[in-house]
C-alpha positions in Angstrom: -3.7 7.2 -2.9 -2.9 5.9 -5.6 -4.6 2.9 -5.3 -8.0 4.7 -5.5 -7.2 6.5 -8.9 -6.3 3.5 -10.4 -9.4 2.0 -9.6 -11.3 4.7 -11.1 -8.6 4.0 -13.9 -9.4 0.6 -14.4 -13.3 0.8 -14.1 -13.4 3.0 -17.0 -11.5 1.5 -18.9 -12.6 -2.3 -18.0 -16.5 -1.2 -17.2 -19.4 -1.9 -19.3 -22.4 0.6 -19.1 -25.6 -1.1 -17.2 -28.9 -0.1 -16.6 -29.8 -0.7 -12.4 -32.4 0.1 -10.0 -31.9 3.7 -9.8 -33.0 4.5 -13.2 -29.2 5.9 -13.5 -26.9 3.7 -15.4 -23.5 2.7 -14.6 -20.0 2.1 -15.6 -19.6 -1.4 -14.1 -17.1 -4.0 -13.1 -16.7 -7.1 -11.3 -14.6 -8.4 -9.1 -11.4 -5.5 -8.4 -9.5 -5.3 -4.8 -7.2 -3.3 -3.3 -4.6 -3.1 -0.1 -4.0 0.4 2.2 -0.8 0.1 4.4 -2.5 1.6 7.6 0.0 1.6 10.3 0.9 4.8 9.7 -0.8 6.6 7.5 -4.9 6.8 7.5 -6.1 6.1 4.3 -8.6 9.4 3.5 -8.7 10.7 0.1 -6.5 14.1 -0.6 -7.6 14.9 -4.4 -11.2 15.4 -2.8 -12.2 16.5 0.4 -13.9 14.0 2.6 -16.4 15.3 5.4 -14.2 12.8 7.9 -16.6 13.6 10.6 -19.4 12.1 9.1 -17.6 9.3 8.8 -16.8 8.9 12.3 -20.4 9.8 13.1 -21.9 6.7 11.1 -19.2 4.1 12.5 -20.1 5.2 16.0 -23.9 5.1 15.4 -23.1 1.6 13.8 -21.2 0.5 16.6 -24.5 1.2 18.9 -26.7 -0.7 16.8 -28.5 2.1 16.1 -31.0 2.3 13.0 -32.7 5.8 13.0 -31.2 8.8 10.9 -31.9 11.2 14.5 -28.3 10.5 15.5 -26.8 11.4 12.5 -29.6 14.2 11.7 -28.6 15.6 15.0 -24.8 15.5 13.8 -25.0 16.8 10.5 -24.5 13.9 8.6 -26.6 13.9 5.9 -25.6 10.4 4.3 -28.9 8.6 4.9 -31.1 11.0 4.7 -32.5 10.1 0.9 -33.7 6.5 1.7 -36.4 7.3 5.0 -37.0 10.4 3.0 -38.2 8.1 -0.5 -40.3 6.0 2.3 -42.1 8.9 4.2 -42.4 10.2 0.5 -45.1 7.3 -0.2 -46.6 7.6 3.6 -50.2 9.3 4.1 -48.7 12.2 6.0 -46.6 12.9 3.2 -47.1 17.3 2.3 -45.0 17.8 -0.3 -42.4 18.4 2.1 -38.5 18.5 0.4 -35.5 16.7 1.5 -34.4 19.5 3.5 -38.2 20.3 5.5 -38.0 16.0 6.0 -34.3 16.5 7.6 -35.5 19.2 9.8 -38.8 17.8 11.0 -36.7 14.5 11.9 -34.2 16.9 13.9 -36.9 18.8 15.7 -39.6 16.1 16.4 -38.6 13.2 18.2 -41.9 11.7 17.4 -41.6 12.0 13.9 -37.7 10.8 13.8 -39.2 7.5 15.7 -42.0 6.9 13.0 -40.1 8.2 9.9 -36.0 8.3 11.0 -35.8 4.2 10.9 -33.8 2.6 8.2 -35.4 -0.8 9.4 -32.7 -3.5 10.3 -29.6 -2.1 8.6 -25.7 -2.7 9.1 -25.9 -1.8 12.9 -28.8 -4.0 13.9 -27.0 -6.6 12.6 -23.7 -5.8 13.6 -24.8 -5.8 17.3 -28.1 -8.4 17.1 -27.9 -11.1 14.3 -31.2 -13.3 15.4 -29.3 -12.4 19.0 -25.9 -12.5 18.3 -23.2 -9.4 19.2 -21.0 -10.1 16.7 -18.9 -7.1 17.9 -18.4 -8.3 21.1 -17.8 -11.5 19.7 -15.3 -10.7 17.6 -13.3 -8.4 20.2 -13.8 -11.5 22.5 -12.0 -13.9 19.8 -9.3 -11.9 18.8 -8.7 -11.4 22.6 -8.7 -15.3 23.8 -8.2 -17.0 20.2 -6.2 -14.6 17.8 -5.4 -17.4 15.2 -8.9 -17.9 14.4 -10.5 -18.2 10.8 -13.6 -16.9 12.2 -13.3 -13.4 13.0 -16.1 -12.3 10.6 -18.4 -9.9 11.0 -21.8 -10.2 7.9 -24.2 -7.6 7.6 -26.0 -9.7 5.1 -29.1 -11.2 7.3 -31.1 -13.3 4.2 -34.1 -13.2 6.6 -34.2 -9.7 7.5 -32.8 -7.8 3.7 -36.0 -7.5 2.2 -36.6 -5.0 5.8 -34.0 -2.9 5.2 -34.2 0.8 3.3 -31.0 -0.2 1.8 -29.4 -4.0 1.8 -25.9 -3.5 3.1 -23.1 -2.5 0.0 -20.3 -3.3 2.4 -21.9 -6.8 3.6 -18.9 -8.8 5.3 -15.5 -7.9 7.1 -13.4 -10.3 8.5 -10.2 -9.4 10.5 -6.5 -11.5 11.2 -4.1 -11.2 13.8 -0.6 -11.4 12.7 2.3 -12.8 15.0 3.9 -9.2 15.3 0.7 -8.2 16.9 -0.8 -6.6 13.7 -4.3 -6.3 13.1 -5.7 -6.6 9.7 -9.5 -6.2 8.0 -10.8 -6.9 4.8 -14.3 -6.6 3.7 -16.1 -8.1 0.7 -18.2 -5.1 -0.8 -21.1 -6.5 -2.9 -22.0 -3.1 -4.8 -19.5 -0.1 -4.9 -20.3 3.7 -5.9 -16.5 4.3 -6.5 -17.1 8.6 -6.8 -19.1 9.1 -3.6 -19.3 6.0 -1.6 -15.5 4.2 -1.6 -13.8 6.7 0.2 -15.9 6.5 2.7 -15.7 3.2 2.9 -12.1 2.8 2.6 -11.8 5.8 5.6 -14.9 3.8 8.0 -13.2 0.4 7.6 -9.8 1.2 8.2 -10.9 3.6 11.5 -12.8 0.7 12.2 -9.4 -1.5 12.6 -8.5 1.3 14.3 -10.9 0.9 17.2 -11.0 -2.7 17.2 -7.5 -2.7 17.7 -7.7 -0.5 20.4 -10.0 -2.5 22.3 -7.7 -5.2 22.2 -4.3 -4.1 22.5 -3.5 -5.3 18.4 -1.7 -2.3 16.1 -3.7 -1.2 12.4 -1.8 -3.2 9.7 -4.0 -3.2 7.1 -7.2 -2.8 5.2 -8.2 -5.2 2.0 -11.3 -3.7 -0.1 -12.8 -6.6 -2.2 -15.6 -5.5 -4.7 -18.3 -7.4 -6.5 -20.0 -4.7 -8.5 -17.7 -1.4 -8.9 -19.4 1.1 -10.7 -19.2 4.9 -11.7 -22.6 6.4 -12.2 -22.9 7.9 -15.9 -23.8 11.4 -14.1 -20.5 11.3 -11.8 -18.3 11.0 -15.1 -17.1 14.5 -15.2 -16.1 14.3 -11.4 -14.3 11.2 -11.5 -12.1 12.7 -14.5 -11.4 16.2 -12.6 -10.8 14.1 -9.5 -8.3 11.7 -12.2 -7.0 14.8 -12.9 -5.4 15.9 -9.4 -2.3 14.5 -7.7 -2.6 12.8 -5.0 -1.2 14.2 -1.4 0.4 13.1 1.5 -1.5 11.0 3.8 -3.3 12.1 7.1 -2.7 10.3 10.7 -5.4 9.4 13.0 -5.1 9.4 16.5 -6.9 7.7 18.6 -7.3 10.0 22.0 -9.7 8.0 24.6 -10.3 4.3 24.5 -13.3 3.5 26.9 -13.8 0.6 28.5 -16.8 -0.2 26.2 -16.9 0.2 22.3 -20.2 1.8 22.5 -19.0 4.6 24.6 -16.9 6.2 21.7 -17.4 9.7 20.7 -16.5 12.3 18.2 -14.2 13.9 20.8 -12.4 10.5 21.0 -10.3 10.9 17.3 -8.3 13.4 16.3 -7.2 13.6 12.2 -3.9 15.7 11.9 -2.3 17.0 8.6 -5.3 16.4 6.1 -4.7 18.8 3.5 -7.1 17.8 0.8 -7.9 19.3 -2.6 -11.4 20.9 -3.3 -14.7 19.3 -2.7 -15.9 17.4 -5.7 -20.1 17.4 -5.6 -21.8 14.6 -6.9 -25.6 13.3 -6.6 -26.8 10.2 -4.4 -28.7 7.7 -6.6 -31.3 6.1 -4.0 
């Protein structure tokens, strides 16, 4: 994915160093856009291994309207663990448990998970119940019945509830577009984007979402457009970014949806298959919370 490599180069060339709430400075730019054709190949990064099962599980979790990390933890998807752990550390029940010990409690103790695993009204809540509105259901109905609509929008940014969220939505709004040939495209506006850790997940996740909505509405996935606000590289990821830029992107894999349920809530991990994915080695980096 040359587009992603170009994005990293753009930040390094044009970004400025900025402080932020995490305490780890970023090299930051504002305003950027990438376009990915997804009609034949699936945009899963090849210059480092991306754990795509975590992406699929997270999207299933969003689409079910879930906001508790219990489902993710049970499926070995650990991308949200740090935020409820930071809240748990502030509670009277905290007894110097490590993050790993906290995650084990979430997995083994349903009562503990119910109390300490919730993230507040994050993506799934807003997608499926934005002040009583099921935006995903409405989106599917609109695509089926009014495909030329310019209102095929789903927003995760709810000003009334942002302060109740463990992390306000970074990928805050997406819009879909149906063309006359039956193609379905998606544009995401992402207000804040961690270019090394988060963006590869976001690209694959919204491409997958486009595949799913296309399957539910008898459309064909066509293009994913990724539009950014604050696009940044954390300074503790610079070595990893330079390593990734030294690698040559390979051929992209393909995504197969093996089963299309009647209800979008009923997708599961076994419904999806990634074929011909041959990534280069893992490059690790620590998330800034």
